[in-house]
PLY file of the C-alpha trace (Angstrom):
ply
format ascii 1.0
element vertex 88
property float x
property float y
property float z
element edge 87
property int vertex1
property int vertex2
end_header
20.31 -7.78 -11.57
17.13 -9.22 -13.07
13.99 -7.14 -13.51
12.14 -9.36 -11.01
14.74 -8.75 -8.29
14.79 -5.02 -9.04
10.99 -4.85 -8.80
10.91 -6.79 -5.51
13.46 -4.41 -3.97
10.93 -1.61 -4.36
8.23 -3.48 -2.40
8.04 -2.46 1.25
6.04 -4.58 3.73
3.49 -2.97 6.03
1.63 -5.21 8.48
-1.29 -3.24 9.88
-2.34 -6.03 12.26
0.23 -4.95 14.84
-0.85 -1.30 14.89
-3.55 -0.08 17.28
-6.80 0.59 15.40
-6.88 4.27 16.28
-3.44 4.81 14.70
-3.80 2.63 11.61
-5.06 5.10 9.03
-2.54 7.76 10.03
0.29 5.23 9.89
-0.85 3.96 6.49
-1.19 7.47 5.03
2.30 8.30 6.31
3.83 5.15 4.85
2.19 5.59 1.46
3.12 9.26 1.47
6.77 8.28 1.81
6.70 6.13 -1.33
8.20 7.37 -4.58
6.98 6.59 -8.08
7.61 2.97 -8.92
7.55 1.84 -5.29
4.96 -0.42 -3.68
3.76 -0.99 -0.14
2.65 -4.59 0.50
-0.16 -4.10 3.00
-1.25 -6.97 5.28
-4.44 -6.77 7.32
-7.07 -8.96 8.96
-9.96 -7.44 6.97
-10.62 -5.78 3.61
-10.14 -2.03 4.18
-12.85 -0.72 1.84
-13.22 2.74 3.50
-9.43 3.15 3.51
-9.28 2.35 -0.22
-11.78 5.13 -0.92
-9.77 7.60 1.17
-6.53 6.67 -0.57
-8.12 7.01 -4.02
-9.51 10.43 -3.04
-6.03 11.57 -1.97
-3.93 9.99 -4.71
-6.29 9.48 -7.65
-4.57 7.90 -10.66
-1.21 7.91 -8.86
-2.35 4.92 -6.79
-2.51 1.33 -8.00
-4.28 -1.34 -5.95
-3.53 -5.03 -6.51
-5.00 -7.67 -4.26
-2.52 -10.50 -3.57
-4.80 -12.30 -1.11
-8.45 -11.61 -0.26
-9.91 -14.04 2.26
-11.75 -13.60 5.54
-9.11 -12.78 8.14
-6.28 -12.48 5.60
-5.93 -9.60 3.15
-2.77 -8.64 1.29
-2.81 -5.64 -1.04
-0.02 -4.04 -3.05
-0.43 -0.27 -3.04
1.72 1.16 -5.81
2.60 4.74 -6.60
2.94 5.83 -10.23
3.59 8.99 -12.18
4.41 11.30 -9.26
6.64 14.24 -10.16
10.26 13.99 -9.03
11.07 15.83 -5.80
0 1
1 2
2 3
3 4
4 5
5 6
6 7
7 8
8 9
9 10
10 11
11 12
12 13
13 14
14 15
15 16
16 17
17 18
18 19
19 20
20 21
21 22
22 23
23 24
24 25
25 26
26 27
27 28
28 29
29 30
30 31
31 32
32 33
33 34
34 35
35 36
36 37
37 38
38 39
39 40
40 41
41 42
42 43
43 44
44 45
45 46
46 47
47 48
48 49
49 50
50 51
51 52
52 53
53 54
54 55
55 56
56 57
57 58
58 59
59 60
60 61
61 62
62 63
63 64
64 65
65 66
66 67
67 68
68 69
69 70
70 71
71 72
72 73
73 74
74 75
75 76
76 77
77 78
78 79
79 80
80 81
81 82
82 83
83 84
84 85
85 86
86 87
C-alpha cells in the first residue's frame, strides 16, 4: 500500500453542518478525543470556527495540528490532526 493511501485511511470526515448548533462543540470534542496519534479529522463547516480553534488548542496544545483545506465564506474545511499522544 502506498504512503498516500495509508495516510488517507487515517482521515475521518466530520461534517458539522448537519449537527444542531447547541450540540456541535460537544460532538467535535468527542470526535477529536477519539482520535489516536497520526489520525486526522477532516472537519467541514459553513463558517470559520475561531472560538472552537482556541478551545481545542487550550485542551490539546502541541498535540493538535490545524491545516486549512478550504477557507471561503460559507465553506470551511479543516484537517485536525493528533500527534505525539502517548499510547493507551
